[in-house]
N, C-alpha and C positions, 0 to 999 in steps of 0.2 A: 415513422407514421403511427397515423394515432385513429384511436376505433378501438369496437369491444370485441377483446381479447376471443379467440375461437383458434381449436387442433389446430394443428399442421395437419394437412391431407395433400401436402405432395408426393408426383407419385417419381421414384429414385430416377436420375437423372441417367442416359451411358456415357463413361468416360468419355470413349469417343465422337467426336463428332461427327465424321463421318459416317459410318454407324448409325447415330442418331438417325442424321439424316435422310440414311438409304431405309428403316427401319422404324424405329421409334415411331411411338405415338402419346402426344404429348393430351394430358390428363382437363379434364375440366375445368379439378377440383383447385383449391391454392387457400394461400394463407393470408390473399390480399383480402383491403374490404369490401362487401357484398358490394357497395356503391360502385367501386371500382370496378371489377369481375364486371356488371352488367352495365357499368360505358362501353368497356375495353368492348365487349362481347356484343354491342348492339348493332347496326350499323349503324358507317359513319366512313369519312373519308381516308384516305392511308396514314397521312399521319396527322394524330391528333394531340397537340397540348394539355396537358388538364394540372391546374397546381389543384392540390387537398395539403394541408396542415405545413402549408409552406415553404415549400417543397414543390420544382416543378418536376411534371412526370409527361412523357411519353408514348402515346399510343397507337403502337403501329400495328396496322394490317395488313395482310401479303398481296400485293396486286399482281393483277389479273397476267401471265404471260403475253402478252401483243406483242410479240419481233418473229413471227412466221418469215417476214418478207430477210428483215435482218440475221436471223440466223440462217436460214434459206444461202444469203449470198459469203455469210462467214462457212458455212460447206463446202461450197464452190471453191474459195479462196482460199479452204486446206485443201481439196483437189488439185489446184496447181501450182500452188506452191510445197515445198514437202517442208514444213513445218506445222510440230505435232501441235503449238500452243496458238496458233490459229482455230483450232478445233473449238467451236462453241462447248459453252459449259451449257450444259443443259439445265429446262427451266425446270422446275419445283413446285406443286401442287400451293398451295395454302395451306395443311399440315405440313407440308416433306419444308416446304420453306420456315417456316416458323419452327422447326425442330432442328434443321441445323441453325438456325440463332442461339437458340438456345443450349445446343452442342458447345459453341466455336465459343460463343462467354462463358460457360461452365468454366473448358477447358482451359482457356486461357489466358482464367480469373486467376486459377489455382497455377498456370506457369508466372503468376507475378506482372502479369498486363492490365495498364487500365481499360477497364470494362465494365458497360454499364449496368448495373444489379436490374436483374432481371425480378421485379415486384409480383410480375403475372406471368401466366405462361395461356393460353389454351391453344385448342386447332386454329381460332379462328384470329386471334390478336395475341400480341406481345405486349404486357407492359415492362417498361424503361427508367431507369435513373437519368437524372440529367445527365450529362459529362463540362461542360461550358458548349461555347461555339465551337463551332463545325471549324477548319480551316477552308470551306467553302466563305464562308462571312466574314470570316477573315480578309483573306481576299475582297470582297467587293468591298468590306470596308475598304482598304486600302486604296482599290482603285478612286476611292471618293476622294481618299486625303490627297495623296499621293504618297502616304510614306508607309513606306517597305516594308520598316523594320522588324511589326510583331511575323508581319507575316514570312519576313527569310527564315529567323527564326523556333517558325513553327514549325516550316515546310527542312529545317536542318535537322529536328528532334523527330518530326516523323519518318524522313529516311531515315538513321540511325531504329529508332521502333520497328522499319520493316528489317531490316536487314536482323536484328533478336530476335522480331517475331518464327521469319528464315530460316533460322540458327538452331531455334528450338520445335523445327518440325513441323508449322504452320504454313499456311497458306490466304492472303484477300478472301481471292476469288477474280475482284474489281475492283483494288486502290483509288479511291476520285475523290479530287476537295474536302465531299462530304460527309465522307467516309471515315474522317482523320478530325480528334477535337482536340483543342489545345485550349487553355485553360489560362497561362501565362507561367507555366510550368513543366503538365505532364500531359503526352501526347495518349490520346485517346483513343480505342480504336470500334468501331462503328458497323456493322450494315452487312453482317456476312451471312446473306440467300445463294447466291451461286458456290458451286462446286465442280471445280474444274479435274479434280484430279480426279472427277467420275470416269473422264474421259481421256487422262493426260499422267506420266508420274509425278511424282512431286516438285525435282527436278523443274522438269518444262512450268509447270506452273509456277512456280516462286519463280520461274524466269520471266515467264511471260505478266507476272503481278511487278517485277522493274522495269520492266517496256512500258508498258502502260502507267506507270506511277512517271515513266521521264517525261512523256507527253504532257501529265495533268504536271507535272514543274514544269515548263519547259510552252507552256497555256501561260502561265498564271506571272513567270520571270523572265522570259528568254533566257540566250543563252549562257550569257555571263554564267549568274545564279544557278543557273542548273547545274551548270556544271559542278560547281562549287558546293550543293548540294547535295548530286547523285553519290559528290563524293564522299558522302559519310554513309551510304550507303555498301559500296565497293568496298572502303575498311574493314569494313564485316562479313563482306561476301564469305558466305559454302561455298566449292568448290567444287560440286556439283552443278549446281546452281551458275558456279561462273563458268565450268563447261557448255552448257544448253547457250547461256547468256553465245559465247562465241559461237557456237552452231546458228545461230539463229540468227548472229550479227555477220557473220561471212555471206547471208542472204541480205538481209535485208536492207544494209548497207549501202553497197552499191547502188542500190534503188534507188534510195532517201539521195546520195550523193544525184545520181540523173535527173532528179524529179528536184531535188530543191531552185534552183534559176526561177525555172516554169512554175511553179506551185509556191516562191514569199509573189512574183510578177504578177499571178493569177488566179492563184487555186484558193480555195478557201477556207475557213478557220482550220476545221477538222485537217481537214491536209496538211495547210502551214505546220500545227501542234507534231502533228505525225513524222513528222519528215525533219525537223527543227528538235525532238523530240528523239528520234531514233542516230540522228549524227552527229548528237552531245553524248550520249550511252557511249555510241561506236569514238570519239574521238579518246575517254574518257576510259572504257578497256584497254585502248589499243598502249594507253603508258603499262599497260600491266603485261602485255602482250597478244591479250586475246583478242581485239579484233584485227580482221585484214586491213 
């Protein structure tokens, strides 16, 4: 990035991502070029692409938490089904969501994970470097071309990367295909606005990550490839996360089996992939004596 040099005035970033999200305030001053600062802090779309000096940058503004109905439904479900990981992750306000993002990116970069460069951050927006296409974009291309080779390779590496993330003591919070990137060689992580560890222990939150990821993979690849892809996660699973998966699947797998036939015939897309991902994960972990 070019432009007139100016003195670095970044505020120190907290080492703990969750501590940062809980109370750290991001300062408005930064080392980014003034044009980037002005563009980022002005009103605009939630995600905005910015080309500067031959680079692609992404301005990300916090989303308004418009999930009251869904959150209420999750709370009811969490009371009916005794699984901690069904508890809804609390929504963060704009500054809190950005603080969580900055903290996680900083912590993961220090741990050797592939995350975007933070070009600028304030309480209004964060500007990030580009990591290449998301796996969601690769999945769209695969559907259009009928060739799923690149998608399968990306998902295999993403599952292994998620296992490494958990092994290092971090959770993603909402692992979806749009939250991983793949440049042909390396998987990157994006979007850390949710903080499930605020309402559940680490191992439970990590098990929640795995379950949500199994559903995403099933939607993209179907049952056979999903098992092979999730196997790369299970190969590196932490014992405490494995124990939480055992507990969760003892409740979820029988329900998924009972629903499988009617959902396959009559269910909507979300139900089909939820049931399918749960059953594949249960079968795979049963090989290790984990699921009933």
